[in-house]
Wavefront OBJ file of the C-alpha trace (Angstrom):
o trace
v 6.302 -49.894 44.571
v 4.240 -50.029 41.335
v 2.073 -46.994 40.610
v -0.469 -49.365 38.998
v -0.956 -51.410 42.182
v -0.899 -48.615 44.735
v -3.256 -45.950 43.298
v -4.797 -44.909 46.726
v -1.338 -44.164 48.200
v -0.403 -42.145 45.127
v -3.616 -40.129 45.304
v -3.017 -39.341 49.002
v 0.575 -38.328 48.331
v -0.539 -35.971 45.566
v -3.156 -34.481 47.832
v -0.653 -33.831 50.590
v 2.074 -32.708 48.208
v 4.464 -35.487 49.341
v 6.828 -37.237 46.958
v 6.712 -41.027 47.023
v 9.883 -43.118 46.828
v 10.345 -44.584 43.336
v 8.042 -42.069 41.592
v 10.381 -39.159 41.520
v 9.459 -35.466 42.119
v 7.972 -33.582 39.257
v 9.472 -30.279 38.139
v 7.294 -27.342 39.136
v 5.563 -25.483 36.231
v 7.665 -22.585 34.965
v 6.562 -19.290 36.379
v 6.359 -16.200 34.184
v 9.132 -13.682 34.670
v 7.120 -10.776 35.923
v 10.064 -8.424 36.005
v 10.995 -9.178 32.348
v 7.360 -8.681 31.270
v 7.217 -5.375 33.119
v 10.450 -4.270 31.465
v 9.150 -5.147 27.964
v 5.963 -3.255 28.598
v 7.863 -0.230 29.842
v 10.152 -0.348 26.742
v 7.174 -0.485 24.413
v 5.534 2.395 26.222
v 8.713 4.438 25.885
v 9.023 3.553 22.188
v 5.467 4.662 21.503
v 6.110 7.909 23.299
v 9.330 8.551 21.308
v 7.487 7.828 18.069
v 4.739 10.173 18.966
v 7.147 12.909 19.802
v 8.985 12.450 16.455
v 5.670 12.548 14.628
v 4.792 15.808 16.393
v 8.133 17.298 15.312
v 7.439 16.343 11.750
v 4.103 18.225 11.578
v 5.454 21.580 10.611
v 2.785 24.243 9.891
v 2.651 25.509 6.345
v 3.223 29.009 7.534
v 6.759 28.036 8.662
v 9.120 28.565 5.768
v 12.770 28.568 4.795
v 15.528 27.572 7.210
v 13.244 27.257 10.151
v 11.067 24.745 8.330
v 14.094 22.698 7.203
v 15.538 22.740 10.722
v 12.273 21.398 12.235
v 12.151 18.649 9.648
v 15.741 17.737 10.331
v 14.947 17.483 14.013
v 12.116 15.091 13.225
v 14.373 12.979 11.014
v 16.896 12.690 13.870
v 14.062 11.807 16.299
v 12.897 8.972 14.053
v 16.487 7.735 13.828
v 16.604 7.615 17.596
v 13.488 5.487 17.685
v 14.909 3.084 15.164
v 18.217 2.689 16.965
v 17.034 2.682 20.574
v 13.927 0.486 20.073
v 14.948 -1.872 17.269
v 13.411 -4.780 19.119
v 9.960 -3.100 18.709
v 9.878 -4.061 14.999
v 6.522 -2.559 14.161
v 7.352 0.803 15.739
v 10.839 0.871 14.335
v 9.471 0.184 10.860
v 6.951 2.959 11.211
v 9.762 5.367 12.286
v 11.750 4.355 9.216
v 8.806 4.849 6.883
v 7.994 8.342 8.308
v 11.631 9.256 8.172
v 11.680 8.301 4.513
v 8.822 10.662 3.810
v 10.586 13.564 5.494
v 13.885 12.805 3.845
v 12.100 13.004 0.472
v 10.743 16.392 1.359
v 14.281 17.493 2.357
v 15.522 16.275 -1.073
v 17.814 13.753 0.674
v 16.738 11.130 -1.841
v 19.338 8.461 -1.327
v 18.672 8.434 2.388
v 15.004 8.282 1.727
v 15.355 5.269 -0.463
v 17.335 3.454 2.266
v 14.772 4.347 4.911
v 11.876 3.007 2.821
v 13.697 -0.265 2.168
v 14.664 -0.686 5.823
v 11.047 -0.152 6.782
v 9.921 -2.739 4.233
v 12.333 -5.321 5.693
v 11.749 -4.537 9.328
v 8.008 -5.132 9.312
v 7.144 -6.879 6.040
v 3.578 -7.554 7.176
v 2.695 -3.876 7.512
v 5.250 -1.938 5.530
v 6.461 -4.562 3.049
v 4.453 -3.268 0.092
v 3.662 0.179 1.422
v 7.268 1.354 1.822
v 8.242 0.125 -1.630
v 5.125 1.679 -3.134
v 6.157 5.008 -1.608
v 9.686 4.529 -2.892
v 8.218 4.071 -6.305
v 6.286 7.310 -5.997
v 9.476 9.092 -4.991
v 11.262 7.813 -8.084
v 8.303 8.674 -10.393
v 8.230 12.258 -9.075
v 11.912 12.475 -9.934
v 11.089 11.111 -13.404
v 13.278 8.063 -12.772
v 10.734 5.826 -14.391
v 12.821 2.689 -14.641
v 13.571 2.845 -10.918
v 9.865 3.591 -10.166
v 8.811 0.585 -12.208
v 11.198 -1.712 -10.289
v 9.828 -0.421 -6.953
v 6.229 -0.823 -7.974
v 6.809 -4.335 -9.221
v 8.496 -5.274 -5.939
v 5.566 -3.819 -3.984
v 3.044 -5.615 -6.185
v 4.763 -8.950 -5.425
v 3.635 -8.667 -1.813
v 0.162 -9.720 -2.889
v 1.447 -13.136 -3.962
v 1.485 -15.948 -1.411
v 4.108 -18.627 -1.589
v 7.049 -20.321 0.152
v 9.356 -17.676 1.614
v 7.015 -14.845 0.696
v 5.877 -12.205 3.196
v 2.380 -12.689 4.599
v -0.395 -11.339 2.424
v -1.765 -8.955 5.058
v -4.493 -6.358 4.560
v -1.871 -3.626 4.285
v 0.173 -5.573 1.760
v -2.873 -6.322 -0.345
v -3.963 -2.702 -0.376
v -0.608 -1.184 -1.425
v 0.248 -4.037 -3.749
v -2.954 -3.319 -5.644
v -2.091 0.414 -5.857
v 1.397 -0.533 -7.038
v -0.111 -2.561 -9.929
v -1.937 0.584 -11.032
v 1.164 2.715 -10.958
v 3.167 -0.005 -12.693
v 1.101 0.805 -15.706
v 1.690 4.501 -15.232
v 5.482 3.951 -15.106
v 5.361 1.771 -18.219
v 3.294 4.433 -20.068
v 5.848 7.088 -19.010
v 8.571 4.890 -20.531
v 6.673 4.745 -23.808
v 5.720 1.124 -23.306
v 1.995 1.602 -23.796
v 1.085 -1.986 -24.838
v 2.630 -3.273 -21.576
v 0.917 -0.552 -19.630
v -2.407 -1.590 -21.029
v -1.673 -5.231 -20.258
v -1.044 -4.244 -16.599
v -4.178 -2.182 -16.411
v -6.316 -4.837 -18.098
v -5.113 -7.503 -15.675
v -5.864 -5.229 -12.731
v -9.240 -4.107 -14.068
v -10.404 -7.663 -14.586
v -9.088 -8.970 -11.273
v -12.218 -9.654 -9.197
v -10.189 -9.997 -6.044
v -8.740 -6.467 -6.300
v -10.128 -3.313 -4.743
v -12.973 -2.225 -7.140
v -12.059 1.440 -6.696
v -8.525 0.856 -7.939
v -9.904 -1.351 -10.791
v -11.971 1.677 -11.921
v -8.817 3.760 -12.011
v -7.099 1.112 -14.087
v -9.952 1.156 -16.635
v -9.947 4.957 -16.589
v -6.246 5.259 -17.349
v -6.388 2.677 -20.111
v -9.357 4.427 -21.806
v -7.484 7.770 -21.592
v -4.402 6.176 -23.135
v -6.499 5.328 -26.200
v -8.023 8.750 -26.383
v -4.510 10.255 -26.336
v -3.950 8.276 -29.587
v -7.261 9.476 -31.071
v -8.808 6.022 -30.759
v -12.307 6.696 -29.344
v -13.691 3.287 -30.336
v -11.045 1.460 -28.213
v -11.685 3.882 -25.382
v -15.468 3.167 -25.513
v -14.772 -0.556 -25.455
v -12.694 -0.147 -22.299
v -15.460 1.849 -20.614
v -18.035 -0.773 -21.616
v -15.824 -3.439 -20.065
v -15.595 -1.388 -16.898
v -19.393 -1.055 -16.746
v -19.835 -4.762 -17.287
v -17.404 -5.783 -14.604
v -17.832 -3.122 -11.931
v -21.472 -2.307 -12.500
v -22.876 -5.451 -10.810
v -20.867 -4.572 -7.689
v -22.696 -1.307 -7.079
v -26.340 -1.904 -7.819
v -27.456 -1.616 -4.170
v -27.950 1.358 -1.949
v -25.284 0.857 0.730
v -22.905 3.736 1.268
v -20.043 1.780 -0.351
v -22.141 0.798 -3.383
v -23.431 4.366 -3.887
v -19.901 5.695 -3.681
v -18.584 3.060 -6.112
v -21.417 3.808 -8.554
v -20.528 7.484 -8.384
v -16.873 6.772 -9.088
v -17.741 4.508 -11.973
v -20.027 7.168 -13.547
v -17.525 9.982 -13.055
v -14.473 8.427 -14.723
v -12.631 11.211 -16.403
v -12.329 9.197 -19.601
v -16.124 9.413 -20.082
v -15.995 13.216 -20.298
v -12.932 13.104 -22.409
v -14.633 10.654 -24.793
v -17.784 12.824 -25.005
v -15.623 15.835 -25.844
v -13.742 13.864 -28.529
v -16.971 12.632 -30.152
v -18.407 16.129 -30.047
v -15.320 17.607 -31.717
v -15.496 14.904 -34.392
v -19.126 15.843 -34.999
v -18.229 19.532 -35.287
v -15.534 18.738 -37.844
v -17.986 16.723 -39.961
v -20.571 19.579 -39.806
v -17.895 22.053 -40.894
v -16.861 19.844 -43.733
v -20.479 19.520 -44.927
v -20.960 23.246 -44.993
v -17.859 23.729 -47.043
v -18.982 21.162 -49.596
v -22.447 22.641 -49.815
v -21.020 26.146 -50.167
v -18.731 24.910 -52.884
v -21.580 23.404 -54.844
v -23.697 26.446 -54.376
v -21.233 28.819 -55.960
l 1 2 3 4 5 6 7 8 9 10 11 12 13 14 15 16 17 18 19 20 21 22 23 24 25 26 27 28 29 30 31 32 33 34 35 36 37 38 39 40 41 42 43 44 45 46 47 48 49 50 51 52 53 54 55 56 57 58 59 60 61 62 63 64 65 66 67 68 69 70 71 72 73 74 75 76 77 78 79 80 81 82 83 84 85 86 87 88 89 90 91 92 93 94 95 96 97 98 99 100 101 102 103 104 105 106 107 108 109 110 111 112 113 114 115 116 117 118 119 120 121 122 123 124 125 126 127 128 129 130 131 132 133 134 135 136 137 138 139 140 141 142 143 144 145 146 147 148 149 150 151 152 153 154 155 156 157 158 159 160 161 162 163 164 165 166 167 168 169 170 171 172 173 174 175 176 177 178 179 180 181 182 183 184 185 186 187 188 189 190 191 192 193 194 195 196 197 198 199 200 201 202 203 204 205 206 207 208 209 210 211 212 213 214 215 216 217 218 219 220 221 222 223 224 225 226 227 228 229 230 231 232 233 234 235 236 237 238 239 240 241 242 243 244 245 246 247 248 249 250 251 252 253 254 255 256 257 258 259 260 261 262 263 264 265 266 267 268 269 270 271 272 273 274 275 276 277 278 279 280 281 282 283 284 285 286 287 288 289 290 291 292 293 294 295 296 297 298
């Protein structure tokens, strides 16, 4: 029988659910495994509950001191480790557990373990914690005054804002923390005495129109202050003028975000520092004039 010459019979067979000789029976559509879906949902629910419990253990009141405080933090560290081991297939929750564990390990001065926890979190969920965990690792190193190591972490974190073959996705979280890492890359370079490189990093960030304008303001502010630290007010003023020219047009409206950005631009600490420096220079000139006049008058 040819399907092309016997269409009515085929239609009737399909209606009745009868297989016709020569056509062959079609495989039924695959049915979802309800039991497996239920098991996965239950596992995720349990993972969330375990993560929540670990988080509660880690919130130790400030009034708790000494050994009791340390013991509670140790319990939270162990609880996060359980989440990571038992629910490894829940990558996002396991990564959050690793990140939170790294924070607590840092507070417990278990720095090597903290570093490992941050890196594991970065690898486990690169979309959410790729940049964030490395940024936090950089902060840990910076607080320990290990500036070379901090610089390496910040640069790794900043790379998560770059798209390309084999790169992690440029998610909202990665973009946010990569931008912050660029700011602190400059701070680490400055701490290493590499001021020209620090200023290059801050200039690139400050002029990057795609970056968070609030972080751009911080970059301009730090660069201006670096010039004031070298008694170079003219260069500092030029940096502030650049900030006004580039950020000012973004905050001319009256939305809440624009008003806040305008306030942050106007309250840059370098502005006050520059005003003080110029005032002190004026006082020195006045004092010098009085001395000269007094000398001529005697």
